[in-house]
N, C-alpha and C positions, 0 to 999 in steps of 0.2 A: 046181919053181918055184911061186910063189904069185902071184896077180893082185891082191893088195890091199896097202895100206900096212901096216907092222908097227911095233910098239913106239911107238905114238903117245902123245904127251904134249901136253896143252893146258891153258890156264888163262886167266882173264879177271878184270879188276877193273872195278867200276862205281862211279860217284859220282852221287848225286842230291841236289839241294839247291835252296834258294831264296835269292835276294838281292833284297831289296825286293819288287818285283812280277814278277821274272824268274826262271823256273824253269831250272835247269841240269841236264843229264844228260850225263855223259862216260864213255867206256869205252876200255879197252885190252885186247887179247887177243893171244895168241901160241900157236902150235902147231908141233911138229916131229914128224917120223915117218921111220922108215927106209923107203927105197924098196922096192917089191916086187922080188923076184928075177926075173930074166929068163933064158930058156933060151939066148938068143944072146949071145955075148960081143961081138958087133958093136955092140949097143946097150946101153950101161950107163946106169943111171938115177941121178940125184942124190937124196940125202935131201931130204925136203920141209920147208921152213920157211915160215911165213906169219904176218903180223902185221896187226893191225887197230887203227885209232884212230877214234873216233866222238864227235860232239858235237851236242847239241840245245839250243837256247835257246827258251823259251816265254814269251809274255806278250802281253796285250792281244788275245787271240784268235789270234795268230800262233804258229806253231812253225817255226823255221828250223833245218835240220840238215844234217850232212854226214858222210862217212866216207872214209877212205883205207885201202887194203889193199895190202901189198907182200910180196914174198918169192920164194922159188924154188918155184913151183908151176904147175900147169896146171889147166884145168877151171874157169875163172871165179874169182870172189872167194872161193869156199869152200875153195880149196887142197886139193882131194881127189885130185890126180893128180901123179905125179912127172914131172920133165923129164929129157931126155937130158943126158949130160955135155956141158959146153961152152956150155950156154945160161945167160943171165943172168936177172936178176929180172923178174918179172911185176908189174904194178901196176894198180890201178883206183881211181877216186874217183867220188863222187856227191854232189850237193847237192839239197836239196828244201825246199819251203815249203808249209805249209798254213794256211788261215784258217778259223776256225769262227765261224759266226753262228747261235746257237741250235741248231736241229736240222740245219743244213746245213754241210757241210765241203767246201772247195775246195782242190785241191792241184796242184802241178807239181814235176817233178824233171828233172835232167839228169846224165848220167854218161859217163865214158870209161874204157876199159881198153886195155892194151898187153901183148902177149906177145912175148918175145924170139925171134928166129930166128937160125939159124946164119950166121956170116960176113956177107956183103953182102946176104943175103936180106932182103926187107922185113919188118918186124915186123908181126904180126897186130894189127889195131886194131879196136876196137868202140866205138860211140857209141849212146847210148839216151836218149830223152827221153819225157816223158809228162805228161798232164793228167788230172784226174779230179774226181769229186764223189761225196759220200755224203750221203744224207738219212735221218735217224733217224725211223722210223715209230713205234716203241715201244721200250721198254728191251730191248736185245739184238737188235733187228731193224732192219737198214739196207737201203736200196735204193742200189745203186752203179752208176756208169758211168765208164769211163775209156778213154782212147786212148793208145797208146804206139807209138813208131817206133824200130826198131833198124837200124843199119848195121854190117855185119861185113865187114871187108876183109882181103885177103891170107890166106885160109884155106889151110892145108896139108893134104896127104893124111893125115898123122899129127900131131895137135895136140901130142903130147908129144915128137915128133922132127921138127921142121919143117925138112926139107931139100928137099922137093919141093912146090911150089905146086900146088894143085888146078887143074884145067883152067880156062882163061880163060872169063869170062862171069859172069853173075849167076844165082843160083838154087841149089837144093839140089844138093850135090855139086860145086859150082863155086867159083871163087876168091872171089867176092863175093856177098853176099846181103843183102837188105833185108827187113824184116818190119814190117807194119802190123798192130797188134792193137787190136781194139775189144771191150770187155767191158761187158755190161749184165746185172745180176742182183741178187740179194738175198744178204745175209749175216746169218746167225743165230748168235748167241753166247749161251751159257748156262752 
């Protein structure tokens, strides 16, 4: 048996252009892969498929964008894990906005994701939002600060085979968990 996806194919197309004073960036991507082999015949895995659509519109200091991902995958929006036979599509979406005034950029985002569960079991649901700012001190050098909050509900003991919910409660190893993340730092790009 192997523990990784096999025979993966992926591709993407992107468009970037300008209409009057509005910049447009759009993308579409797709991937498929054969599921990893498993030692047990009790748990058979589906081949992985994942699709992505994205759009950004920019103008007058603002950038507004969003993405939608869907397919038969586990492991978040990256589609890097197979699902057990019988599970339906996963999906997630996110929207965000930034505003730039000289050296200062402000931004916010919101997103949700859903992972299918067997039968009448509740689907796994995730929500995340955040706000942040960046200040450019010099070319390639930014000071950044951001806060984000994540809610993760209906966590199963095995994400790729959701038949048994994790123990009731909130926190690591339990059915629900929330995370508050605050980051302050610098970013250097050269």
